[in-house]
Structure formats: C-alpha cells, structure tokens
N, C-alpha and C positions, 0 to 999 in steps of 0.2 A: 750424614753421608748417604747419598741417594741410592747406594747399593742395597740398603737395608730398609727401604720404605715399607710401610705397612698400609693396609686398607683393602677395600673390596673393589673388585673390578665391576664396572658398569657395562653390561653387554646389551646393546640395543638390537632388537629384532629377535628372530627365532632361528636357531641353528637347525639345519635339516640334515638328517643322517645321510651319509654318502650312499648313493644307490637308491634312495627313496624316490618314488614317482613324483615329478614336479607338481602334480595336482594336489599333493598333500601339504604344500606350503601354506602356512596359516597366518602370515604376517605380511603387511605391505613392504616390510624391509627385506623380505625374501623374494627374489625374482628368478623364477625358473627360466632357463634358456632352451631354445631349440639348438640342435647341433651347430656349433660355431662355424662361421665362414672359414676360419682358419683353425680347423680341428687339430688336436694334438697329433704330431707325426709319428704315431705308434701303431704298428700293425697295418693290415690292409685298409684301404680307403673306405671300404663299405661298412666298417664297424660303427655301431651306434655309440653316441657320446652324449651324456647329459651334463649340464652345468647348472648349479644352483648357487646364487650369490646372496649373501646376507650382509647387511650393514651392521658392523659391530660398534662403531662410534663414528661421529662425523669425520669423514676423510679416510675411514678404514673399512675395507670390505673383505669378506672371506668368500672365495669361490671354490666350491667342491666339485671336482670333475671325476666322472666315472666313464671310462672308455672300454668298450668291448666286453668279453666274457659271456656273451649270449650264445648265439647259434655257432656251434663248432663244426657244423657239417661241411663248411666251405673249405676246410683244410684238415689234415691229420691232427687229431687232438694231441697236445703235449702229454707226456707220460712221466712216470717215475722210472729211474734206472739206478744202477750202482756204478759210481766212478771209482776206478781202482787205482791205487798208488802204484806208479811204475818204477821199479828199481832200474839201475843202469844195467843194460844188457851187455852181451859179449861184444857188440859192435858200438857201444856207447863211447863218446869221447872221454867220459869219466865213469867207468863201471862201478867205482866205489862211492859215487855220490849218493846221498840218501834218497829214498823214493819220493817222487813228487807227482803232481797231477799230470804235467806235460813232460814229454821226453822227445827224443828224436824218433823218426819213423821206425827205424830198425828195432829199437828197444821196445816200442809199443807193439810191433808185430810179433816180436819174440814172446812177450808176455801174453798176447792174445792167443798164440798157438799153444802155450802152456796151459792156459785156462780152458781152452777147448778140449785139450787132452784129458782134463779132469772133469769134463761133462758140463762146463758152464757155457752159456750162450754169450760169448765175448765178441767184441768188435773193436777195431782201431779206427779212430775218426780224426781227420785233419782239422785243426782249429786255425782259422784265418781271422785276422782282426783288421779294422778299418784304419786307413791313413788318417793322421791328424796334422795339425799345423806344424808339428816338430817331430813327428815320428812316422816312419815309412809304412808301418803296418805290415800286412802280408801274413805268412804262416808263422804262428807262435810256436807250434809244436803239434804233437799228436797225443790224444787221450785214449784211454781204454775204458770201455763201458760194458756192463754185463746186464742183459735182460731188459725187458719192457714190461712195466707193471702199471696196473690201474690205480694203485694206492701206495702211500708211503709205508704202511706196515708190511706190505708184500715186498717192497724193495729192501726194507730193513731186515726182513727175514733172510733174503738172499745175501745181504751183507754178512749176516751171522754165519751163513754157510761158507762164504768166502773166507772169513776169519778162521773157521775151523780147518780150512785147507791151507792156512798159512799166508793169507793175503789180507791187506788192509784197504779200506775205501770208505765211501760215504754215499748215502742215499740222496739223490738230487732230482730235481724236477726239470725237465727239458725246457719248460717255459722260461727258465732263468738264463738260458744260453745266450739270448740276445738275437735270435733269429728274427728276420724281418717279417716272416709270415705268421708269427704268434698272434693270437686273437685276444689276448688279455686274460682277465681284466687288469686294468690299471686304476688305482685310486690316487689322485693328485689333488693336493690342497694348496690354495694360493691366497696369501695375504697381500693386499695392495694398500699402500699409504699414499694418499693424494695430498701433497703439501698445500695445495690451494684451499683445502677444507680442513686439514688436520690441525688441531689446536692442542693435541696431547704432546707426549714426549716419546722419542725413540731412544732407548737406553740399553747398554750392554751391562750385564751383571755376572760377576763371578762368585757371588755369595759372600759369606762372612770373611773368607780369606782365599788365597790362590791355591793353597796346597790341598784343599779338600774338594770332593765332588758332591754335587747336589742334583737331584732330578730337575729338569726344566720346569715341571709343574710346581715344584717347591719354590724355585726362584721367582716364578710368575706370581704365585699366591702371596709370597712375602712382600713383593713390591706392589701388590694390588693391580697387576697388569690386566689389560683387556685381552691381550693375546701375546704369544711368545713362540719362538722356535729355538732349538739348540743351535749352537754357533760353531766356534772354532775347534780345531784338533787339540788334544790334550794328552797328558801322560796318563796311562791306564795301569801299567804294570809297575810296582814299586822298584823293580830292577832297572827301570828306565828313568827313574827320578821320583819326584813327589806326585802321587796320583792327584789329578785335577789341575796341575800346573799347565798353562798353555804351551803347546808344542809349536811355538811360533810367536809372531808379534801379538802383543796385547796392550792396547792403549785404552784406559778407562778414565773418563772425566778429564781427558787431556794428559794423563800421566802415563809414561811408558813404563809398564810393569813387567814386560816380557819382551825379549829381543826378537827381531825377525829371523826366520830361516832365510838366508841370503837370497834376495831377489824374488822370493815367491810372492804371489798375489795376496792382497788383503782387501777386506771390505771396510770402507770408511763411511761412517754414519755420523749424523749430527742430531742433537736433541729435537730440532724442529722438523725432522724428516726431509729436509732439503739438502741438495748437493751430495747425495749418496754417490759413491764412486768405487770403482775397482782400480787398485794401483799396485805397483810392485815396489817393495821397500827393502832397503839395507839400513845399516846403522853403524855408528862408532861410539865408543865410550872410553872415558879416561878417569884415572884417579890421580889427582894432583896434590902434592904435599910440598909446599915451598917451591923450590926449583926442580923438584922431581916430578915426572909425569909418567904414569904407567898405563899401558893399554888394558882395557877391560874386556873380558871374554863373555860375560853373561849377566843376566839380571834375574833374580828370584828363581833360580833353579839349582838343583844339586850339582856342585862342581864336578866336572869330569864326565857328566852324562848330557849329551846333546841330542834330544829327541828330534827326529826328522833331519838331523845333521844340518848342513849349511851354516857352519860356524866359522872357526878360525883355522888358519894354516897350522898343520900339525895334528889336526883331528884325524882319528882313525875310524873307518877306512877312507873317509873323504871329507873335504870341507865344502863340498857341493851338496845341494838338497838331495836327500834320499828318504823317501817317505816310509814310515813305519819301521825305520831303522834307528837304533840309538848309537850314535857315534861316541867315541870316548877320547879323552885327553887328560893325562895325569897332571898337567901343569896349567892351572887356570886361576884367574882372578875374577870372582863373581860378587856382585853387590846385592844386598838384601834390604828391602823396605818393610815397614810395618804391615803392609798388605799381604806379605808372604804367608804368615801364620803365627802360631803361638811361640814357636822357637825355630831358629835357623837350623839347617842340617848339621848333624854331628859327624865327626870323622877326623882323620889325621890332617894336620895343617895348622894354619894360623888365622885368627879372626880379629880384625880391628873393629871394636864396637864404638859407634859414634853417638853422641847425644843429639838433641834437636838442633844444636848450633854447629854440627859437623866436627866437634872436638872429640879426640880419642879419649874414651873414659875407661876402656878395658882392652887388654890384649889377651885373647883366649887361645890356648893350645893344650889339648885338642880343641878344635873349633866346635861351635854349636851352642845354642842357648837362647834365652829370651832377649829381646831388645828393650832399651829404655823407652819411656813414652816419647813418641815423636822421633825416635832415633832410627838408626840404620846400621849397617855393617858392611865390611868387605872381607871376604874369605879368600885365602890363598892356599893352593895345594902344590905339591911337587916342587919344581924349581922356582915357582912364583913365590914361595914362602920367603926366600932370601930377598926378593924385591920388596915385598911388603914389610919385612923386618927392618930394612934400611930406610923405608919411607915413613913408617908410622911409629910415633912415640907418644906416650901418655901426655895429654894436654895439648898436643899439636892439632891443627885443623887439617882435615883430610876432605878434599872436595871431590865429589863424584859427579861427572857430567855425562849425559848421553844425548845423542843427536840422531834423529830419523832422517833418511835421505830417500828421495823419490828416484824414479828410473833415470832421470837426467842428472842425478847427483845434487839436486837442489834440496836445501833443508826444508823439512816438513815441520810446521809449527802448529800442532793441534791446540785448540782452546779447551777450556773446561767443559764445553758442550760437545766435544768430539770423542768418539769411540772408534777403535780400529781393531778388527778381528782377523786372525790368521785364517787362511783358506787355501784352496788349490784342488785341481788345476783350474786355470782360466777356461771359460767356456765360450763366451761371446764377446767380441770387441767391435765397437762401432757398428753394431747390428749384423755383423758377419760371424759365422762359426769360426772360433779361434781356440781350439783345444790344445793344451800344452802339457801333456803328461811327462814328456822327456825333460823339459826345462824345469819342471817342478818336482822331479824326483820320483815320479810314479813308474818309470821304466827301470827295472832292475836288470842290468845287462846279463847277469849269470843266473837269473831266476825268472824265466818266462811264465812260470806258474803263478807268480805273484801278480803280474800284470793281468793274466787270465782271470784270476779271482776278483781283483779289486777294480780294474778298469773295464775289461772286456765284458764280463758277465753282468747280469742285472742284479742290483742291490737296492735297498732303501737309500734314498738320497735327500739331502737338504741343499737347496740352491738359493742364491740371493743375487740381486742386481737392481738396475735402474732402467726405466724405459725412456723413450724419446720425450715424453711429457714431464720427466723428472720425478715420476712416481717410484718409490721404493717397493720392490716386489720380493716376497719371501715365499719359497715353495718347498713343500715336502711331498715325497712320493713313497708310499709304502712298498715293501718288497719282502723277499724270502718267504713267500707263502703262495698258495694257489689262489688266494682271494685278491692278491695284487702282486704282479710279477716283478715290479721294480724297474729300474732304469740302468742301462750301461752309462758310462761317462759320455760316449758319443750321443746317446739318446737324451741325456740330460741337457747337453748343449742344444740339441734340436728342439726340445721342449721349451727351454728358456727363450730361444729365438722365436718360436711360434707364439709365445705369450707376449711378444713385443719388446723383449728386453734389448736395450742398446748395448749394455755391458752386463756380464754375468759371470759368477764364479761358483765353484763347488765348495760347500762347507762340509763339516764332519757329517758322515752318514752312517750307514749300517745300523747297528743297534742304538746309535745315538739319535737317529732321526726321530724328532718329536715335535708336534704342534699342539699348543695349548690355547684354549679360549675360555675365558671366565674361570680360570683355575683348573679346568678339566682337560685331560688329554683327549683329543678328538681323532687322532690317527691310531694306527696299530703298530706300536714299536715291536721290533722283530726279536728282541732277546727273549729267551724262554722265561726268564725271571720277571719280565715286564719292563717298565720304563727304566732306562739306564741313567744313573747319576752321571753328570757331565761336568766339564770344566767351566763353561760359561754359556750364556743364552742371550738372545736379542729380544728385548721386551718392548711392547707397544703399551704405553701408559695413558690413562685418561688425562683430561685437562686438570691441572692443579686447581683445587678450590681455594678461594681467598678466605 
C-alpha cells in the first residue's frame, strides 16, 4: 500500500536558509535571484525581496522568498498591543452575548470609556475588510485595544493588569492586522513540480489510518519523500469526531474515503504531477439490499458529527458549508472501510458488519468494533436504525456505492493514480482573483469576530494550485510571529496570482502549515509545541528504482 512506503529521500543541491545572502549559495543547483520582476504584492513596493531556488530532484524546485523586514524608518513600526474582549454593552443588539473581539461601535466605545476611567490607555478602532468575489466586505465591527508596546512581554504584563481589573484579552502584534503599509518580513516557500521533467510521484498520505494524526515530517520520512506540505482540513477536537479524520473530501489512490463538504473546492492531483486542478465536488451514496435502497449520509466519520457542515438535509444548524463548525444530526447512516482505523466508532445504534464479499456477518448493537479482513460496515443511528434493521440480515449482501460529482453534476471517476484533498476557500480562477469565503462557509453571519481572525487577519497559510504551464505549485507562508507576519486570505490570493498560478486554493493553515524537504521541517510552524500532527499531507516522491 503506497501510503506506507519506506526509504530515504534523495535531495539534490543545497538548501539555503531563508534570509541568507545569495552570495552564500554553494551549489550550482542553487540559484540566487535579484528581486523578481513580479515581486510578491506584500507591503510597499520599495521593500527588498530575495529569492533562492534549489533543485530538489529533476522537475522539482524549492524557491525560498524573503520580503521586507529591513528598514522600518519609512513607516511607523508595528507594535504590540492588548486586544480586549468586548461584552455586549447597553446599546448592543444582544447585551447578553458572550464577549468577543469585535462588537458594534457603541459597545466598543462604552468599554473604551470604562477602561479609560480605570487608567488604561484604551482606544476603539473600526475594522474594515476587503470585498471578495462573493462577500461585500466593508465594516466588520469595532475592536478595543489598550496600549502601545515595544515587546510582547510588556503587552503581556498589561494584559495581566487588565485581568486584575476584571477584563480579558490577548497580546497581539499589529503587523498581523493585514494593513497594506506593513513592511514585513514575510517568509514564503514555494515548491514547483514541472511535469515535463518530473519522473517521481505526487502522492497524498493520511498515514496508517484515517482516524489518527501524524506530523507532516513523519508522513514524509515514512514514504521517503523528497518534499512535502500539509494538506486538507481535519478533525482536531474529539468532540467534533475522530481526530485526524478529513473534514471534507478525501480520495486516496482513487478511493473515496471521506465525503465532500457540499460544493466546496478540492485539489485534484495525479501521481505523475500532470493535470492538477481545483474543482468543486458534491457526492451521493446508497446502501442497497435487494429491492431496498437507503441514502447514505457519510463515509468514515463518527455518525452525527459533520465537521465543517455541508452535509444532509436535517443537519443542525445548517446543511450548507460552515467552516470550523461541527453540525449534528441524530439520524444518520455512515459506512466504514478498513482505512478508518482499528475499530469503528462505538455508541448507541446498529452496525451491519460486512465481509470482503459484502455479506452481512454480524449485526452489532451497540455499534463499534473491529472489521473483518477486507471487510466494511454500515452504522445507523436514531431513526435510521429501523431502516438498517429492515434492510440488513445475516448472510444477505449489502452493497454500498458512492459517487463523486463535479460542478456540472457530471460523475468524477478517479483512477488509482488520483488523490483529491479538501480545501477552501478558492483563491484564483483562470488567472484572476476569485476569493470565495461566503460560498465556502468562512462567513459566519452572527460572528464577525470569526471572519476577522480567520480570513481578515494574517496567519500562516498553505496554498496549492497549477500555473499556465501545467506546473503544480505548493506554497507555505509562515506567520503569527514578528519574524514572518503571515498572510490574510486576500493576500494569499494575490500571492498565488503573482506566482503565476492559473487556479489556486487555500489548504489547511495556521499551526498546521508545514513544509518538509529531505525529512526535515524547513519552515517555522506556529504552534508553541512545534510541528502539529495533521490529517494528511501531499508528498513529492523520488523516481521509483527498478
């Protein structure tokens, strides 16, 4: 099974540390660049930008880009401050709502006045966000900040003083706000796969099973990959399902092992690095037993928990995509394959266990347990238990079928050389900026603070796409530090376009953002604990040796 390949990665050339002077390059495979004709569209135009490109294997290059972070005298330097959680004030539409980062202007000004009366240097600031392809933008709300500090410890000390006064908040760096006059620095790493020269394999890996998480570097080393990046969104909190389970579509070696979040974009790749594309997918599934046909709700996920939503009618609070939200439904039919894990989820309901020939060999209630070699199962909860009870009998054949559909409703038929990874939002389409947070569930109508933190502000990001020459491009941008500010979603789209991508999409980011070459992490993951275990990764493998 190619998900568990072993071996050593063969890295050709010398990797140059981001920010090192180009003159230090010590291999012909490493080519320093003067500032690019099409520099990254980050910060003012006068910022310095260095690019160093290394050939990792035939057809695969790594370009490390450092932009800005030098002379800060041309603009006010970013600083540390404390962002205070705003409760609903007397004039708030919902005074009883829990405190959040953004509120209406009246609530923000009421809190500002209260803080000033207690001796804090408080200010209320309007937050405006850019228009996108499907979102009007404009004013998100108002934030309240306290003080201007040269260091994080000084801001943290002020936060402690605020807490003693009965307020909550966090120390933040204003370079993460997304303001256009920020001068960096930014650290962006770009892997490019040229199919005209590439003779290796491009492969997605979820590790030994779907329900567990592994660091990208571990997945890379296990497979003997030349390079790797983290890939799709996944379940992190056990309350949202099985940690590691893809939170959206997952096709590996041509097998649909996780259903799409309805209509959200996905990255489609092939072993040979050709015909990479960004597409939007839906699906349908059925369980057939003789003349009985039952609709399927999910594949390889805990019944009743639909991470990122976009599932079936009857899901609460919505059947539309809603990112970082776990929708629920007590009445579901979910199928499980051997790739899920050592045992299927346990709980109330009924489970029909199938052997390798799709015959029912066991009916389990409560549900949960190991599957027979090559076997599978179907679990039912709530009102769906009666449906499965009527359809499944010991010795009967139970046939599970699933179908992927593209944007036009046409059937997608992946081959054994195809992988499809969940993603969102879309960033670039046909070479033009095409950012779709509303369509893809990144706009939470009753929670502008979520959009502010996830979409508007700068964060670590992982991007992927294809350029006009058919080259697959994988990008990571470090963030949440003063050494690299990160990217907003709008900036992510602009960076992808500036790198020549014809179509591009956002993958999982934040603490998940990781790039690995030769088995070693080369970027700076933002989690305090270091590299984050993830659900899956995209691997660039060397050419198979005969």
